[in-house]
Structures are given as structure tokens and as C-alpha cells.
C-alpha positions as CSV (number, residue, x, y, z in Angstrom):
1,M,0.1,0.3,0.1
2,A,1.5,3.4,-1.2
3,E,1.9,5.9,1.8
4,H,-0.2,8.6,2.8
5,L,1.0,12.2,2.0
6,L,0.5,13.5,5.3
7,T,-0.6,11.1,8.4
8,V,-1.4,12.2,11.9
9,D,-1.2,10.0,15.0
10,G,-2.4,11.3,18.6
11,L,-1.7,14.6,18.0
12,A,-2.7,16.9,21.2
13,K,-3.1,20.1,22.6
14,R,-3.9,22.2,25.9
15,F,-3.8,25.7,26.5
16,R,-3.4,27.6,30.2
17,R,-6.3,29.3,31.2
18,G,-5.9,30.7,34.8
19,D,-5.6,27.7,36.8
20,S,-7.0,25.5,34.4
21,T,-6.4,23.7,31.5
22,V,-7.9,23.1,28.4
23,A,-8.0,20.7,25.8
24,A,-8.0,22.5,22.6
25,A,-6.8,19.5,20.5
26,E,-6.8,15.5,21.8
27,A,-5.7,12.3,20.8
28,I,-6.3,13.6,16.9
29,S,-5.3,10.8,14.3
30,F,-6.2,11.1,10.5
31,H,-4.8,11.2,6.9
32,I,-4.4,12.7,3.7
33,D,-3.6,11.1,0.7
34,A,-2.2,13.3,-2.6
35,A,-4.3,15.0,-4.5
36,E,-6.9,13.9,-2.2
37,T,-9.3,16.9,-0.1
38,L,-10.1,15.8,3.9
39,A,-12.4,18.5,5.7
40,L,-11.9,19.0,9.3
41,A,-15.0,20.1,10.0
42,G,-17.2,21.4,13.6
43,P,-18.2,24.1,15.7
44,S,-16.7,27.1,16.1
45,G,-13.9,25.9,19.3
46,S,-13.8,23.0,18.3
47,G,-10.2,22.5,17.4
48,K,-9.9,23.4,14.2
49,S,-8.0,26.1,14.3
50,T,-5.9,24.6,16.2
51,V,-5.1,21.5,15.0
52,A,-4.0,23.4,11.5
53,R,-1.8,25.5,13.5
54,L,-0.1,22.8,14.8
55,L,0.2,21.3,11.4
56,L,1.6,24.3,10.3
57,R,4.1,24.1,13.6
58,L,2.4,27.6,14.3
59,I,2.6,26.0,18.0
60,E,4.0,23.0,18.7
61,P,2.0,20.0,19.9
62,D,2.1,18.4,23.4
63,A,1.7,15.0,22.6
64,G,1.6,13.3,18.8
65,S,2.9,12.5,15.7
66,V,2.9,14.0,12.3
67,T,4.7,13.0,9.4
68,F,4.5,14.7,6.0
69,E,6.2,13.5,2.7
70,G,7.7,10.1,5.0
71,E,9.5,13.1,7.4
72,N,9.3,13.2,10.8
73,W,7.4,16.4,10.2
74,L,7.3,17.7,14.2
75,A,11.2,17.0,14.0
76,L,12.3,18.7,11.7
77,E,14.3,22.4,12.5
78,G,15.9,25.2,10.9
79,A,16.9,24.7,6.8
80,P,15.3,21.5,6.7
81,L,12.0,22.5,7.9
82,R,12.4,25.6,5.7
83,T,13.0,23.9,3.0
84,H,9.9,21.6,3.6
85,R,7.5,24.7,4.2
86,A,7.4,25.5,0.9
87,K,5.1,21.8,0.5
88,M,2.8,22.7,3.0
89,Q,1.5,26.4,2.4
90,M,-1.9,27.9,4.0
91,V,-4.6,29.6,2.7
92,F,-6.4,32.3,5.3
93,Q,-10.1,33.1,5.6
94,D,-9.0,36.8,5.4
95,P,-5.9,37.2,3.5
96,L,-6.1,40.8,4.1
97,A,-4.6,39.7,7.5
98,A,-2.4,37.6,6.3
99,F,-0.8,40.2,3.9
100,N,0.6,43.4,4.1
101,P,-2.8,45.2,2.6
102,R,-0.3,48.1,1.7
103,A,1.9,46.2,-0.4
104,T,0.9,45.1,-4.2
105,V,0.2,41.7,-5.3
106,A,3.0,41.6,-7.5
107,R,4.6,42.2,-4.5
108,V,3.0,39.6,-2.4
109,L,3.2,37.2,-5.4
110,D,7.3,37.9,-5.5
111,D,7.9,37.3,-1.3
112,P,7.5,32.9,-2.1
113,L,9.5,33.0,-4.9
114,R,12.3,35.0,-3.2
115,I,11.8,33.7,0.2
116,H,12.2,29.5,-1.0
117,R,14.8,30.9,-4.1
118,I,12.1,29.5,-6.3
119,A,13.2,32.3,-9.7
120,P,15.5,34.7,-9.9
121,R,15.0,38.4,-9.5
122,A,15.3,38.7,-13.3
123,E,12.4,35.6,-14.3
124,R,10.0,36.4,-11.2
125,P,7.7,39.4,-12.9
126,R,7.2,36.1,-15.8
127,R,6.6,33.7,-13.0
128,I,4.3,36.6,-11.3
129,A,1.8,37.0,-14.3
130,G,2.1,32.6,-15.1
131,L,0.3,32.6,-11.3
132,L,-1.9,35.6,-12.0
133,E,-3.0,34.1,-15.5
134,R,-3.4,30.3,-13.4
135,V,-5.8,31.9,-10.8
136,G,-7.9,33.1,-13.1
137,L,-7.0,36.6,-12.9
138,S,-5.9,39.9,-14.9
139,T,-1.9,40.2,-14.8
140,D,-3.1,43.9,-15.1
141,L,-3.7,43.5,-11.1
142,A,0.1,42.8,-10.7
143,G,0.7,46.5,-9.3
144,R,-2.2,47.4,-7.4
145,A,-2.3,47.6,-3.7
146,V,-4.1,44.3,-1.8
147,H,-6.5,46.4,-0.4
148,E,-7.8,47.9,-3.9
149,V,-8.9,44.8,-5.1
150,S,-12.1,42.9,-4.2
151,G,-12.0,40.3,-2.0
152,G,-12.7,37.3,-3.8
153,Q,-9.5,38.5,-5.9
154,R,-7.8,38.7,-2.6
155,Q,-8.8,35.0,-2.0
156,R,-7.3,34.4,-6.1
157,V,-3.8,36.1,-4.9
158,A,-4.0,33.9,-2.1
159,I,-4.6,31.1,-3.4
160,A,-1.8,31.9,-6.2
161,R,0.3,32.7,-3.7
162,A,0.3,29.3,-2.2
163,I,0.6,27.5,-5.5
164,A,4.3,29.6,-5.7
165,T,6.0,26.9,-4.5
166,K,4.3,24.4,-6.1
167,P,3.0,22.7,-2.2
168,S,1.6,18.7,-2.2
169,L,-0.9,19.7,0.4
170,I,-2.4,23.5,1.1
171,V,-4.3,23.8,4.6
172,L,-7.8,25.9,3.4
173,D,-8.8,27.4,6.8
174,E,-12.2,28.5,6.1
175,A,-10.7,30.2,3.3
176,V,-14.4,30.7,1.6
177,S,-16.6,31.1,4.4
178,A,-16.4,35.0,3.8
179,L,-17.3,35.2,0.4
180,D,-20.3,35.5,-1.4
181,V,-22.1,32.4,-2.6
182,S,-21.6,33.0,-6.2
183,V,-17.6,33.8,-6.1
184,R,-17.2,30.8,-3.1
185,G,-18.3,28.7,-6.0
186,K,-15.9,30.1,-8.3
187,I,-13.4,29.8,-6.0
188,L,-14.4,26.1,-5.2
189,E,-14.5,25.2,-8.7
190,L,-10.5,26.6,-9.0
191,L,-9.2,24.7,-5.9
192,A,-10.6,21.4,-8.0
193,D,-9.1,22.3,-10.8
194,L,-5.9,22.5,-9.2
195,Q,-5.8,19.5,-7.4
196,R,-6.8,17.9,-10.9
197,T,-3.8,19.3,-12.8
198,D,-1.4,20.0,-10.0
199,G,-2.0,17.1,-7.6
200,I,-2.5,19.2,-4.5
201,A,-4.0,17.8,-1.3
202,Y,-6.3,20.0,0.9
203,L,-7.1,20.1,4.2
204,F,-10.4,21.8,4.1
205,I,-11.2,23.4,7.4
206,S,-14.9,24.5,7.9
207,H,-18.0,24.6,10.4
208,D,-20.2,24.2,7.1
209,L,-21.1,20.9,6.0
210,G,-22.8,22.1,2.5
211,L,-19.3,23.3,1.4
212,V,-17.9,19.7,3.1
213,R,-20.4,17.3,1.3
214,V,-19.9,19.3,-2.1
215,F,-16.0,19.6,-1.9
216,A,-14.5,17.1,0.4
217,H,-13.8,13.6,-0.4
218,R,-13.5,12.5,3.5
219,V,-14.6,14.2,6.7
220,A,-13.1,14.4,9.8
221,I,-15.7,16.1,12.6
222,L,-14.4,17.4,15.9
223,D,-16.0,18.1,18.6
224,G,-14.5,19.8,22.4
225,G,-10.8,19.0,20.8
226,R,-12.1,15.7,19.4
227,L,-12.7,13.1,16.6
228,A,-16.4,12.6,16.7
229,E,-16.3,10.7,13.5
230,Q,-14.7,10.1,10.4
231,G,-15.2,9.3,6.6
232,D,-16.6,9.1,3.0
233,A,-18.0,13.0,3.0
234,R,-21.7,12.2,1.7
235,A,-21.8,9.5,3.4
236,V,-21.1,10.8,7.0
237,I,-23.4,14.1,5.9
238,D,-25.8,12.2,4.6
239,A,-26.0,9.1,7.4
240,P,-24.0,11.7,11.0
241,Q,-23.9,9.1,13.7
242,S,-22.5,11.9,16.3
243,A,-24.3,14.2,18.1
244,V,-22.0,17.1,16.9
245,G,-22.5,16.0,12.9
246,K,-26.4,15.8,13.2
247,A,-26.2,19.2,14.8
248,L,-24.2,20.4,12.0
249,V,-26.0,18.5,8.9
250,A,-29.2,20.5,10.4
251,A,-27.3,23.9,10.0
252,T,-26.5,23.5,6.6
253,P,-27.7,25.9,4.2
254,K,-27.7,25.5,0.1
255,L,-24.4,25.8,-1.7
256,H,-25.3,27.1,-5.4
257,G,-22.8,27.6,-8.3
258,F,-20.7,24.3,-7.8
259,T,-21.3,21.1,-8.6
260,G,-18.6,19.2,-6.2
261,Q,-15.7,16.6,-6.6
262,D,-15.4,13.7,-8.3
263,A,-15.3,11.4,-5.1
264,S,-14.9,8.0,-7.4
């Protein structure tokens, strides 16, 4: 059997609040294969973003292991970690919070090319134009400030920045939840197209099972920092077994404008 792209086993993280500790993640285990979308779903405070931050090494776990592309991900430090970070990228809910809003679109896309030494200075304008075209944006946007473009355009810029390093996994943390329905569907279509053509895997973090059902291949539902259930996305959402899964399904809106992944 082929090795999984990402394997998470027993991941745990506790935070101290006053005189007590809170388990933000407890014994979390899952895997993601190449070109697969695993959704991490759950209500606010269920631990979804904590898991994302742990995977990206923004915080360190108290227990557990993570294997990424055959490497002990949590053991990497210094230059090896910086090198491997190029292969795991993230797209946030609000790009303005992740970018300098006064930076130009070109500067935002130049940074990963420069930091990861992907292209020499003379070649970077051509690479930036190619990235903009790949995500369906005009190259004329390169000179505009990030805060001057629309929310949907900013999220496309964020996706362009994420794919600049040719990652094998992108963590999407509520990456379409702030967009209106028509724009949301188009962004999901873009992400699905990138997955088909480039073989990118996604960890799709969302509280919205309507989005999860049409976009993800599998789903893991969190509740209070623990896994409540996981399995095929449509099977779990059509017949949830956990109380939190049933509550999320009951609160699910309809999604228009995206026909869904081919999960075969």
C-alpha cells in the first residue's frame, strides 16, 4: 500500500487558562493522500484551527506524531524545516490579515519566489504573471495594492501565493466562508481544477457541511477538541452518527454554483 501524504497520529494540545488547562486537541488521528481533500469540520471552538496551526508548526503539540512526505514533520528544525515548508502552504479566511494590505499584488507573489529561491529576480515578473493567469486574474492587477482589489480577487491572490512554491498540501482555513455564494462557487471550482491538474491535496477546514459535502472526499468532525466521527464525506453527512454531526447537518445551508468533487 502506498504511503499517505500526511499521517497525523494522536496529536494533542492543551492551553492554560488561569489555574486550569483546556484540551484544544486531544488524540487527533487522520491521514490525507495525494490529490485528496479531507475536510476538518466542527462548530466554533471545536479545535479545527488549532489542528491547522499544529500542522503548520505555528505552535508545537504536547503529544502525537505527524509524518509528511515520509518525513518526521515535528522533528524538522532550521534549514530542513524551511525547505519542507514550501510543500505545505496555507490559505486563510481573510487574506488582508495575512498580507500587508499596502503591499502590491506583485510583492505578495514575489515573496515566496524570493524566500524559497524558486526564481531569480529577472525571472520573477514572468512567474508572477503566470501565477495570476493560473488563478484566473488579469496580469494588470500586479501593480495594484492588495486592499484595492475585491474579496474574491484577494482570495485568488492568496491561492496564487500558496501554489507559487508547488506545494503537495494546502491547508484551507475557512478559506471561502467570508465570500458571497456566487464567488464562493467559483473559488471552489478553481481549487478543484488545481487539484486535478497539479495533484494538490487539501485540508479543508470549515464549519459548513454544505461546503464539505460538495468539495471534500472525506470528512473528520471535531467536537471539543476530539474526533467525533470520520469517513466518506457524503456518507457521513447523509447519515451522521454523532450528536455534533447531526447538529451541523441540521444547520447546513444550500450551496449554489459548484457541482462538487468527483470523489470516485
